[in-house]
C-alpha positions in Angstrom: -68.7 -7.5 131.9 -69.4 -6.0 128.5 -72.5 -3.9 128.0 -74.8 -3.9 125.0 -75.3 -0.2 125.3 -72.4 1.7 126.7 -73.1 4.7 129.0 -71.9 8.0 127.7 -72.1 11.2 129.9 -71.0 14.8 129.8 -69.2 16.7 132.5 -67.3 19.9 132.8 -63.5 20.2 132.3 -61.2 20.0 135.3 -57.5 21.0 135.1 -56.6 17.4 136.1 -58.0 16.3 132.7 -55.4 18.0 130.6 -53.1 15.0 130.1 -55.9 12.7 128.9 -57.5 15.4 126.7 -54.1 16.1 125.1 -53.9 12.4 124.2 -57.4 12.4 122.8 -56.5 15.6 120.8 -53.4 13.9 119.4 -55.1 10.5 118.7 -58.0 12.2 116.9 -55.6 14.2 114.6 -53.4 11.2 113.9 -56.3 8.7 113.5 -59.1 10.7 111.8 -57.5 13.3 109.5 -55.1 11.3 107.4 -57.2 11.6 104.3 -57.1 15.4 104.4 -53.7 16.3 105.9 -50.2 14.9 105.4 -48.1 13.5 108.2 -46.1 16.7 108.7 -49.3 18.8 108.9 -50.8 16.3 111.4 -47.6 16.4 113.5 -47.5 20.2 113.6 -51.2 20.3 114.5 -50.9 17.7 117.2 -47.9 19.5 118.7 -50.3 22.3 119.9 -51.0 20.0 122.9 -47.3 19.7 123.8 -47.3 22.8 125.9 -49.4 21.5 128.7 -49.6 24.9 130.4 -50.9 26.7 127.3 -53.3 23.8 126.5 -54.7 24.0 130.1 -55.1 27.7 129.9 -56.9 27.5 126.5 -59.4 24.9 127.8 -59.8 26.6 131.1 -60.7 30.0 129.6 -63.5 28.4 127.6 -66.6 26.4 128.4 -65.2 23.0 127.9 -67.2 19.8 128.2 -65.9 16.3 128.4 -67.7 13.2 127.1 -67.1 10.1 129.1 -67.6 6.4 128.5 -68.1 4.5 131.7 -66.4 7.4 133.5 -63.4 7.7 131.2 -62.9 10.7 128.9 -63.3 9.8 125.2 -63.9 13.3 123.7 -64.1 17.0 124.5 -65.4 20.2 123.0 -64.9 23.9 123.9 -66.9 27.0 123.3 -65.2 30.4 123.3 -67.1 33.6 124.0 -70.4 31.6 123.9 -70.3 31.7 120.1 -67.1 30.0 118.7 -66.6 26.3 118.7 -62.9 26.2 119.3 -62.2 22.5 119.7 -64.2 19.3 119.2 -62.2 16.1 119.3 -63.2 12.5 119.8 -60.9 9.5 120.3 -60.8 7.5 117.0 -61.6 4.3 119.0 -65.1 5.6 119.6 -65.6 7.8 116.4 -68.9 7.4 114.7 -70.8 6.5 117.9 -72.5 9.8 118.5 -70.0 11.4 120.9 -69.2 14.3 118.7 -72.9 14.9 118.1 -73.6 14.8 121.8 -70.8 17.3 122.5 -71.9 19.6 119.7 -75.6 19.5 120.7 -74.7 20.4 124.3 -72.5 23.4 123.1 -75.3 24.6 120.8 -77.9 24.5 123.6 -75.6 26.3 126.0 -74.7 29.0 123.5 -78.4 29.6 122.7 -79.3 29.7 126.4 -76.6 32.3 126.9 -78.0 34.5 124.1 -75.9 33.6 121.1 -77.6 34.2 117.8 -74.9 32.5 115.7 -72.2 29.8 116.1 -68.9 29.9 114.2 -66.3 27.2 113.8 -63.0 26.9 111.9 -63.6 23.3 110.7 -60.8 21.1 109.5 -61.3 19.5 106.1 -62.0 16.3 108.0 -64.7 17.9 110.2 -66.4 20.0 107.5 -69.1 17.4 106.6 -69.9 16.9 110.3 -70.7 20.6 110.7 -72.6 20.8 107.3 -74.9 18.0 108.6 -75.7 20.2 111.6 -76.8 23.2 109.5 -73.6 25.2 109.2 -72.9 27.0 106.0 -69.5 27.6 104.4 -68.2 31.1 105.0 -64.5 31.4 104.2 -61.6 29.2 103.3 -58.5 29.7 105.4 -54.8 28.6 105.4 -53.2 28.9 108.8 -49.6 28.5 109.9 -49.1 25.9 112.6 -45.5 25.3 113.6 -43.7 25.1 110.2 -46.7 23.9 108.3 -49.6 25.4 106.5 -53.0 23.8 107.2 -56.3 24.5 105.5 -59.6 24.8 107.2 -63.0 26.5 106.6 -64.8 29.0 108.7 -68.4 28.0 108.9 -71.4 29.7 110.5 -74.8 28.7 111.8 -77.6 31.0 112.7 -79.3 29.8 115.9 -83.1 30.1 116.4 -84.2 33.2 118.1 -84.9 32.8 121.8 -88.6 32.5 122.6 -90.1 34.7 125.2 -91.8 32.8 128.1 
């Protein structure tokens, strides 16, 4: 039975999630970045998830949250060293439904609660507006080598409010 208001939730990453997160990662790159990156760049970027062991290690070393829809993963985000948003990917079938915002808001709250004074992200050209709307400022333009391709992104920073004393 279809629901008028689907139920989204957050939960922590488990190693058993890797295969589905790799698929979300690939689908997001292929389905949401075509205006900013050519097919060769997208393919090289998506291939990062091909090494399942390295992908698992990367997600496992960070604070990784998964967004679910009716219990099924539809997006994920990871926070490195409590101050760097390393990954934030949403399946294109549910893009624009607030999942990315929910993941980002949770990471920001966790970073602030853990004492971070600033968040940094290397945002793809496709994600730059998302982060600008959340108060990030442009810091530096980058060109990185992924596989045999060069991919542009932008380092962005956001100062977090100072923690209030109780």
